[in-house]
N, C-alpha and C positions, 0 to 999 in steps of 0.2 A: 504494500500500500504506500503510494507516494503522498507527500504532503505539499499542498500549494500554499505558499506564504510570501508576503512582501513586507519589508520594513516600512513601507509607506503608511502603515497603520499608525506609526508614531507621530505622523502629522497631526493626528487628533490627540491632544494632551490637555483636555479641559481642566480647569483649576477649581471649578465650583459645581456642587450638586446640592439641591435643596432636599434635606433629609431630616425628619424629626423636628422640623421647625428651625433648623440651622443650616447655614451654608458650610458644607464639609468637602474635603477632597473626594472626587468621584470614586465610587466603587469600581466603575468600568474604566480601567486605566491601562496604559501600555505595559505595566508590570505583569498583567495577566498573561500576555504572550510570552514574556520572558520565562515565567514558571513552566509553561508548556514546552517551550523550546529547550529548556534545561533538561526536562524529563525525557524529551525525545533524544537528546544527546546521550543520556545515561542508558536508555533502552531504545536504540534506533529500530524503527519498523519499516523504513523505506527512505528514499531520497527526498530532500526538501528542494522543491523547484519553484521558480518564479512564475507568476501568472502570465498568460498571453493576454492580448487586448482585443476585445470583441465590440468595442464601441458602445453605443447606447440604445441600439434598436430594440433589444429584448427588454431593457429597463423601461423604455418608453411604452412598451406594450402592457407592462404590469402597473406602472405608476402614472398618475395624472400629469399632464404637461405643465400646467401652471404650478403644481406642487414642486416638480423638479426644477423649474425656473426659480422658485422661491429658495430652494436649498442652495442653488448656485450663487445667489446674490445676498443671502441673509446677513452674513458677516459684514460684507462691504456696506450694505444699507445701514446696519447698526452703527458702524464706525462713522459713516457719513452723517448720521443724525446726531453725532456728538455724544452718544450714550457711553456710559462707563461700564467696565466689567464685561461679563459674558451674557449674551441674550438668554434670559429665562422668562417664559411666558407669565404674565400677570393677569390676563383677562381672556375669557373664552366666550363663544356663543353658547349660552346656557339653554336648558330646556324651554325657558320662557322667552328666549330670543333666537328665533330661527335666523340663519345666516345666509341670505341670498347674495350678499355683497362681501367681497374680500377687501378689507381695509387697505388704504394706500400707505399709511404710516407703519413703520416696521414693528412697533410694539403691538399694534392690533393684528398685523399680518402673522406674527409669530403665534399669537393666541389662536388664530384661525386654523393654523396648520399643526399645532401641537395637541397631543392627546393627554399630556401630563407635564408637570412642572419640574421634575427632577433632572431632566436632560437639557443642559445648556449647550449652546452652539458656540464653539471656539474657533479661533483662527486655525485653518488647516483641516477643519472638519470635513468639508465637502470633498477635498482631495483624498482624504482617507476613506471616505464613504465610497467613492467611485473605485478606488483601488480594491476595497473589500469586495465590491460587486464583481470585479474582474477575477478575483480569487475564486469566487463561487462559480462563475461561468467557465473558468478553465477546468475545474473539477467536473462540471456537468458535461463539458465537451469530451473529456477523457472517458466518461461513462457512456455517453451517447454514441461515440465513435467505436466503442468496443476496445479501446486501448487498454482499459483497466476494468477489473471487476469491483474493486474497492478504491475509493479516493477520499482524502481528507482535505477539505478546504478550511484552512485555519484563518477564518474571517474575523476581522475586527475593523470597525464596529460591527456588532451583531445586527440581526435584521428582523427577527420574527414578530416584533411589535409594530413594525412599520406597515401601515395599510396603504391603500392606493394613494391617499392624499394626506396622510398624517404621520408625524414622527413622535417618538417618545419611548420610554423604557430603554434608552441608550441606542435606539434603532432608527435609521433614516431611510435606507433602501432595503427591501426585503430580499435577502440573499437566497434563501430557500425557494422563494416564489419565482425569482428570475431563473434560478437553476431548473425548476420544474418546467417553466415556460420554454426554456431552451431545449430541454429534452423532448417536450411535446412537438416542437418544430423540427426535431432531428431524429425522428424514427419511433419514438415511444407513443403508443396509442393511449396508454394509461400510466400515470405516475402516482405513487403514494408518498405522502410526507408524514413521517412519524416524528412528533415533537416530544422529546423527553426532557426538555428544560423544565426547571421548577415552575416557571411562570407560563401561563397560557399564551399560546401564539396567536393573539387576537388579530394581528395584521394578516397573517397567513390565512386564518379562517375567513376573514372578511373578503380577501382577494378571490378565494375559490368557492365561496359559499353557494353560488348558484351554478356550479360546474360539476359534471360527473366524470370528467377526464382526469381530474386530480382529486384523490381522496386525501382528506386531512384528518389526522388522529392526534390528540394531545393528552398527555398525562401531566397533571399539574396540581398545584395547591388550589384548594377551593377558593374561587374568586370572592366568596363571602368574607374571606379572611386575608386574601392575598391579591397583590397587583396582578392584572389590571382591573379587577373588581367588577367590571361591567360586561365582560364576555367570559365565556369558558364554562358555562353551566351545562349540565347533562342533557337538557331539553333542546339544545341548539344542534339541530341535525341536518341543516342545509335548507335551501330554498329552490323551488322550481326544479330544474334538471338536477340540481345538486342535492335534492332531498335524499337523505340516507347516506350521503358521502362525507359527512362531517360528524366526527365522533369525539366527544369529550369525556375524560375520566378525571373529574375533580376529586381531590382527596384532602382529608383534614390535617390540622397540625399534628406533628410528631409521628407521621406515617412511617413505619419501618419498611425495610426492603421486602419482607415476607408479604406484606399487604400490597405494596407498590407493584411487585412483580405479578401479582394476580391480574392487575389491570393491564400490564404489559402483555401477558399471555392472551388476554381478550383482544387487545389491539392486533397482535400478531395473527390471531385467527381471522380477524376481519380483513387484514391485508391479504392473507392467503386466499380467502374467498373472493376478494376483489381481483386478484391475479394481475397485478400491474407488471409493466415491462421493466420498471426500475423503481428504486426506493431512495428517497432522500431522508436522512435522519437529521433533524434539528437537534443538535446535542448541546445540552447545558450541564455543566458539572455542579450547578447550584442546588442539586438534590442532596448534596453531601451534608452530613450531620453538622459540620462546623462552618458551613457557608454563612457569611455575616448578615445576609438579608433574606434568608429562606427558613423553612421550618420542617423539612423532611429529615429523616434520620438514616440515610444510606451511608454505608461504610465503604472504605476504599476497595476492599475485595469484591463488593457487590458489582462493581463496574465490569469486572471480567465476565461475570455471569450475564449481565445485561447485554454486552456485546455478543456473546456466544448465542444467546436466544434469538437475537435479531439476525445473526448470520445464518441461523438454521432455515430462514426463509429461502436462501439460495439466490437472492436477487442481486443484480448489479446495484451497488450501493454507494451513494455519495453522502458522506458525513460533513455537515456544515456546522462550524462552531457558533454557538449562541452565547449563553451566560455561564456563570461560574465566576466567582469574584476573587479579589486579589489575596488569596491565601495560597501558600506554596502547594498545598495538596491538590489544587486545580490541575497541576501538571501530572501528578501521580494518577489521579482519577481519570483524566483524559486518556493517558497512555494505556491504563488498564482497560478502558473501554475499547480502544482500538485494537489491542492485543486480543481481547475476547472476540472482537468482530472478525478476526482472521483465523480463529480456531476451527 
């Protein structure tokens, strides 16, 4: 299994995150990748290769054009307005204020396109975001072309919270979604996306909610108790042609692996019945018991078994990095998963 990676992720080095009523150093930081790279050096599983460049065609198919334009110019507009610090949204179109108009001033524009306030936009963010997308597309290309059976796209920033026209949860472009779209356009009739990050992949769900050519399955903390709070419930099963192709497995605080894996086995059975041509795993190591912003109780050795169970599907598989925060064990747990995936 080769690993797609670029140092361009370091261009995003935000200094502020709104957490618990305070501005704190972001949990989603460049050090996350350093821990994973260090673990890959200690237990190499393949070559680390640079991404190819696929332009923006697939990205434009998945995301709204005005939203992408906003991402391209947000930092410059913020600077031009004379604003201090890093852009953090302060106002949103609420349930009592429908939003038919996009504000012209950057403060309002940020609120229009943001789904949450923890994710600041920093200098270099958009460059890192587009580099991360190319990492995902390179992995998708290797799978779609038959060059590899397993690939790992070591993406940063992550992507699964980004919907067609909103960012948040540290995500700006949905890497798993653009990878799935690329696969669909390059030979795959059906693609399954299995999201095993602690947080629900609300953006991925929203993008494919009315489609039957991409099945989305997510194992995550119950949104009653965990971000993103407003999507990820078990009764969300798809719409129109997508009815029955969206499956959520919300779980309560302190869920151990023995309970978590029961949901995984159900998801694997549903994937097997769907019979996709390829599989994308949105992998987050934030299910770990010592992750700083999550509440599951998985242990490091559990990730071997998780990978092995998914590998038993026998599908060409692209793993896309999502969450898991800056504790050293993110590297151990990620590599354990990848080793299990090749067993």
